[in-house]
C-alpha positions in Angstrom: -37.0 49.7 30.9 -38.7 52.6 29.1 -42.4 52.6 28.5 -43.2 52.2 24.9 -45.5 55.0 23.8 -47.2 55.3 27.2 -47.9 58.6 28.9 -47.8 58.7 32.6 -50.9 60.2 34.1 -50.4 63.3 36.1 -50.8 62.9 39.9 -53.3 64.8 42.0 -52.4 68.1 43.6 -50.4 67.6 46.8 -52.3 69.2 49.6 -50.8 67.8 52.8 -47.6 66.2 53.9 -47.6 62.9 55.7 -44.3 62.2 57.5 -42.7 59.3 59.3 -43.9 56.4 57.1 -41.1 53.9 57.1 -38.7 56.8 57.6 -39.9 58.6 54.5 -41.6 62.0 54.0 -44.5 61.1 51.7 -46.6 63.7 49.8 -50.2 62.8 50.5 -53.1 64.2 48.4 -56.0 65.2 50.5 -58.4 62.9 48.6 -56.5 59.9 49.8 -56.2 60.8 53.5 -58.5 57.9 54.5 -56.4 55.4 52.6 -53.1 56.8 54.1 -54.6 56.5 57.6 -55.7 52.9 56.9 -52.3 51.9 55.6 -50.6 53.4 58.7 -53.0 51.6 60.9 -52.4 48.2 59.3 -48.6 48.3 58.9 -47.7 46.8 62.3 -50.3 44.1 61.9 -48.9 43.3 58.4 -45.4 42.8 59.9 -46.8 40.7 62.7 -48.5 38.4 60.1 -45.3 38.3 58.1 -43.4 37.1 61.1 -46.0 34.5 61.9 -45.9 32.9 58.4 -42.1 33.2 57.9 -41.6 31.3 61.1 -43.5 28.3 59.6 -41.4 26.1 57.3 -43.2 25.7 54.0 -40.7 24.6 51.4 -42.2 23.1 48.3 -43.5 19.7 49.1 -43.8 20.4 52.8 -47.5 19.5 53.0 -47.9 20.1 56.8 -46.1 23.5 56.6 -48.2 24.6 53.6 -51.4 23.7 55.3 -50.4 25.5 58.5 -49.6 28.7 56.6 -52.9 28.4 54.7 -54.7 28.0 58.0 -53.3 31.3 59.3 -54.2 33.1 56.1 -57.7 31.5 56.0 -58.5 33.0 59.4 -57.6 36.4 58.2 -59.4 36.1 54.9 -62.6 34.6 56.5 -62.8 37.6 58.8 -62.9 39.8 55.7 -66.0 38.0 54.4 -64.0 36.1 51.7 -65.4 32.8 50.3 -62.7 30.2 50.8 -62.1 26.9 49.1 -59.2 24.5 49.0 -58.3 23.0 45.6 -56.4 19.7 45.6 -52.9 20.0 44.1 -52.5 18.8 40.5 -49.4 16.9 41.4 -48.5 14.4 44.2 -46.9 15.3 47.5 -48.0 19.0 47.5 -50.4 20.9 49.8 -53.8 22.0 48.4 -54.1 25.4 46.9 -56.2 28.1 48.7 -58.6 30.3 46.8 -60.3 33.2 48.4 -62.9 35.3 46.7 -64.2 38.7 47.8 -67.3 39.9 46.0 -68.0 43.6 45.3 -70.7 45.6 43.6 -68.8 46.6 40.4 -67.7 44.7 37.3 -64.0 44.2 37.2 -62.7 40.7 38.0 -59.3 40.9 39.5 -57.0 37.9 40.1 -54.1 38.0 42.6 -51.6 35.2 42.6 -49.2 34.7 45.4 -47.2 31.7 46.6 -46.3 30.5 50.1 -43.8 27.7 49.2 -40.1 28.5 49.6 -36.9 26.7 48.7 -35.9 25.9 52.2 -35.8 22.6 54.1 -37.7 21.8 57.3 -36.0 23.2 60.4 -34.8 26.4 58.6 -37.3 28.7 60.3 -36.3 27.4 63.7 -32.6 28.0 62.9 -33.0 31.5 61.5 -36.5 32.8 62.3 -37.9 36.2 61.2 -35.7 39.0 62.5 -35.1 42.7 61.8 -31.8 44.6 61.6 -31.9 48.3 60.7 -34.0 48.8 57.7 -34.2 45.1 56.7 -36.2 42.1 57.8 -34.8 38.6 57.3 -36.0 35.0 57.3 -36.7 32.1 55.0 -39.1 33.3 52.3 -39.5 36.8 53.8 -39.4 38.3 50.3 -40.0 35.4 48.0 -42.7 35.6 48.6 -44.3 35.7 52.0 -43.9 39.5 52.0 -46.0 39.6 48.9 -48.6 37.3 50.4 -48.9 39.7 53.4 -49.1 42.7 51.1 -52.1 41.2 49.3 -54.0 40.0 52.4 -53.4 43.4 54.1 -54.6 45.3 51.0 -57.8 43.3 51.1 -58.2 44.1 54.8 -57.8 47.8 54.0 -60.5 47.7 51.3 -62.8 46.0 53.8 -62.2 48.6 56.5 -62.8 51.4 54.0 -66.0 49.8 52.7 -64.6 49.9 49.1 -66.6 47.5 46.9 -66.3 49.0 43.4 -65.1 45.8 41.8 -66.9 42.7 40.6 -64.7 40.2 42.5 -61.1 39.9 43.8 -59.8 36.4 43.7 -56.6 35.6 45.7 -54.9 32.3 44.8 -52.4 31.0 47.3 -50.1 28.8 45.2 -48.1 26.1 47.0 -45.7 24.9 44.3 -44.4 28.0 42.4 -40.8 27.2 43.2 -41.1 24.0 41.1 -42.9 25.7 38.3 -46.4 25.4 39.8 -47.0 21.8 38.9 -49.7 21.7 41.6 -51.7 24.7 40.3 -51.0 25.3 36.6 -54.5 24.3 35.4 -56.1 26.2 38.2 -54.2 29.4 37.4 -55.2 29.1 33.7 -58.8 28.6 34.7 -58.9 31.5 37.1 -57.2 33.7 34.5 -59.8 33.0 31.9 -62.4 34.2 34.4 -60.6 37.4 35.1 -59.9 40.8 33.6 -56.4 41.3 35.0 -53.8 39.4 37.1 -51.5 40.9 39.7 -48.6 38.9 41.0 -47.0 39.4 44.4 -43.4 38.5 43.7 -41.0 40.9 45.4 -40.0 44.2 43.8 -36.5 44.5 42.5 -34.1 47.0 44.3 -34.0 49.9 44.7 -37.8 50.0 43.9 -39.1 48.5 40.7 -42.0 46.6 39.2 -41.5 43.6 37.0 -42.6 44.0 33.4 -40.8 41.0 31.9 -39.6 37.7 33.1 -37.7 34.8 31.5 -39.3 31.5 30.9 -38.0 28.5 32.8 -37.4 24.8 31.9 -35.2 22.0 32.9 -33.2 19.5 30.7 -32.3 16.2 32.3 -29.5 14.0 31.1 -29.5 10.4 32.3 -26.5 8.2 31.5 -26.6 4.4 31.6 -23.4 2.4 31.8 -22.2 -0.9 33.4 -21.2 -1.5 37.0 -18.0 -3.3 38.0 -15.7 -3.7 41.0 -13.5 -0.6 41.0 -10.5 -2.6 42.3 -10.7 -6.1 40.9 -12.3 -5.5 37.5 -12.6 -1.8 36.7 -12.1 -2.6 33.0 -15.3 -4.5 32.9 -17.3 -1.4 33.8 -18.7 1.4 31.6 -18.4 4.5 33.7 -21.6 6.5 33.4 -20.3 9.3 35.6 -17.3 9.8 33.3 -19.6 10.0 30.3 -21.8 12.5 32.0 -18.8 14.7 32.8 -17.9 14.5 29.1 -21.4 15.6 28.1 -21.4 18.5 30.5 -17.9 19.7 29.5 -18.9 19.7 25.9 -21.8 22.1 26.7 -20.0 24.3 29.2 -18.8 27.0 26.7 -21.8 26.8 24.3 -24.2 28.8 26.4 -24.1 31.9 28.6 -24.5 31.4 32.4 -25.6 34.8 33.4 -27.1 38.0 31.9 -30.5 39.3 30.7 -30.8 36.8 27.8 -30.6 33.1 27.6 -28.8 31.3 30.5 -28.0 27.6 31.0 -26.8 26.4 34.3 -26.0 23.0 35.9 -28.2 22.7 39.1 -28.3 19.0 40.0 -25.6 16.3 39.7 -25.7 12.7 40.8 -23.5 9.7 40.0 -22.6 6.4 41.7 -23.8 4.7 44.8 -20.6 3.3 46.5 -17.0 4.4 46.4 -15.7 1.0 45.2 -18.1 0.5 42.3 -17.8 1.8 38.8 -21.1 3.8 38.5 -23.6 2.4 36.0 -25.8 5.5 36.2 -25.4 9.2 36.5 -27.8 12.1 36.2 -27.6 15.9 35.7 -30.2 18.7 35.4 -29.6 21.9 33.4 -31.8 24.8 34.3 -32.6 27.0 31.2 -33.9 30.5 31.4 -35.0 32.2 28.1 -36.7 35.3 26.7 -38.0 33.4 23.7 -39.2 29.8 23.5 -37.1 29.4 20.4 -34.0 29.8 22.5 -35.0 26.8 24.7 -35.7 24.7 21.6 -32.2 25.5 20.3 -30.6 24.5 23.6 -32.5 21.2 23.7 -31.5 20.4 20.2 -27.8 20.9 21.0 -28.0 18.8 24.1 -29.8 16.0 22.2 -27.2 16.1 19.4 -24.3 15.8 21.9 -26.0 12.8 23.6 -25.4 10.8 20.4 -21.7 11.3 20.6 -20.5 9.4 23.6 -16.8 8.8 24.5 -17.2 6.0 27.0 -18.0 2.8 25.0 -21.3 1.1 25.6 -22.9 4.0 27.4 -26.2 5.6 26.4 -27.4 9.1 27.2 -31.1 9.8 27.5 -32.3 13.5 27.3 -35.7 14.6 28.7 -37.1 18.0 29.6 -39.7 19.5 31.8 -41.3 22.9 31.3 -42.1 25.3 34.1 -43.2 28.8 33.0 -43.2 30.5 29.7 -41.6 33.9 29.5 -43.5 37.0 30.5 -43.1 39.3 27.5 -43.6 43.1 28.0 -46.4 44.5 25.8 -48.7 47.5 25.6 -51.1 46.0 28.2 -48.4 45.5 30.8 -47.1 49.0 30.0 -50.6 50.5 30.6 -50.8 48.8 34.0 -47.3 49.9 34.9 -48.3 53.5 34.0 -51.2 53.4 36.4 -48.8 52.1 39.1 -46.2 54.8 38.4 -48.9 57.5 38.6 -50.1 56.2 42.0 -46.5 56.1 43.3 -46.1 59.7 42.3 -48.9 60.6 44.8 -46.3 59.7 47.4 -43.7 61.8 45.8 -41.9 58.6 44.8 -40.8 57.2 41.5 -41.0 53.4 40.8 -38.9 51.8 38.2 -39.6 49.1 35.6 -37.4 46.0 35.3 -37.2 42.4 34.4 -35.3 39.3 35.6 -34.7 35.6 35.2 -37.0 34.6 38.0 -40.0 33.0 36.3 -43.6 33.4 37.8 -47.2 32.5 37.4 -47.9 35.8 35.6 -46.8 34.3 32.3 -49.4 31.6 32.6 -52.1 34.2 33.2 -51.0 36.4 30.3 -51.0 33.4 28.0 -54.8 33.2 28.7 -55.2 36.7 27.3 -55.3 38.9 30.3 -53.0 41.8 31.2 -50.6 41.0 34.1 -48.4 43.1 36.3 -45.7 41.5 38.5 -43.3 42.4 41.3 -46.0 43.9 43.5 -44.6 42.6 46.8 -42.2 44.4 49.1 -38.8 45.3 47.8 -36.1 42.7 48.6 -33.1 40.7 47.5 -30.7 37.7 47.9 -33.6 35.3 47.4 -33.0 31.6 47.8 -30.1 32.3 50.2 -29.7 32.3 53.9 -29.5 36.1 53.9 -32.7 36.9 52.0 -34.2 40.3 53.0 -36.9 42.8 52.5 -36.5 46.6 52.8 -38.8 47.7 55.6 -38.8 51.2 54.1 -40.8 49.7 51.2 -43.7 48.3 53.3 -45.9 51.4 53.5 -45.4 52.6 49.9 -45.9 49.2 48.4 -49.0 48.6 50.5 -50.4 51.9 49.5 -49.5 51.3 45.9 -51.2 47.9 45.7 -54.3 48.9 47.6 -54.8 51.9 45.3 -54.1 49.8 42.2 -56.9 47.4 43.3 -59.2 50.4 43.7 -58.4 51.9 40.3 -58.5 48.6 38.5 -61.7 47.7 40.2 -63.3 50.8 38.9 -61.7 50.7 35.5 -60.4 47.3 34.3 -57.9 47.1 31.5 -58.7 45.8 28.1 -58.0 42.2 27.4 -55.0 41.3 25.2 -55.6 41.2 21.5 -55.3 37.6 20.1 
């Protein structure tokens, strides 16, 4: 996506050539030699940490797994002098959130948000643990978003080793429920955002190598049908089939909304009906996941679903429609463009170009931006095939992305962006 009216700052003169980082030849300005050396020194440790936390199951709602991952990260962060606190989840059956604060000597207040929950069930890590093959690393949550968590923790370690403290504070929030829309941390994110000047989000970068400057909002619409049970063999006519009515409702919606693309999408994600094969089902449920660029789009979808619920074809059935919100959309604006311009100029120091993109994967950045602070997303390692058994990150992106994020913290710490205009 083109930058609107933003000029990319010129990069520093290239004085030396640093080769062999992740298989790339990277142009290294002399002024940043210490940072290059620090990134190189931390790369193997970063990948070791990534392997350690990928091999711990931490699907959303896995309280034990979430606590175990947080314990590993806490040890690392405590060694950097961070102040640590755990904040109880704002919803039941979720691990607490971890907040780590590093204090500096400057003024900028930086918020980093990263999540350790994944979409995978217990036992997944044992079945397909962290592995590498060629230029890719695999494992449950390796990109979405444990790679981003590692990028953030390692960047803080590099700042610590370099003695860089030209920032007021850097707060790292480890969110444990992002994959469900952050029900366990929404108010915490909003509170921390109000106390900050900028938010950086550690979601993975889009291939081939891009930052995220817009995201769709996310919400779910639930349809619950109530009918009447009956013996499927002896008296099926006495029943009122809730599952049949639900199928009718879904069929009527099938062609009304797009299922893919950069705009509005509506997709069936959960379906349930019946309890035994010889009983006419008296209840059936379905969930529609809605992704939208504008909240008005979601309102329009909800209105159509509610209107259809009033027109049942199975007599004596009723359809109840409810909805749950997750994240609002992240809408590109001048403040995001300015942060992206800083990042692109930093990447040019490596002789590389970083793109700008958007996608349908919602994130906490939209919550932060709604509180009036600039936000930049997609700062983790580059990866793809998220939420599948072949999720990956590009190992060639580890060093450039680690350099980028560390430098971005340094630049933002010294010169925070302006708050968003109301």
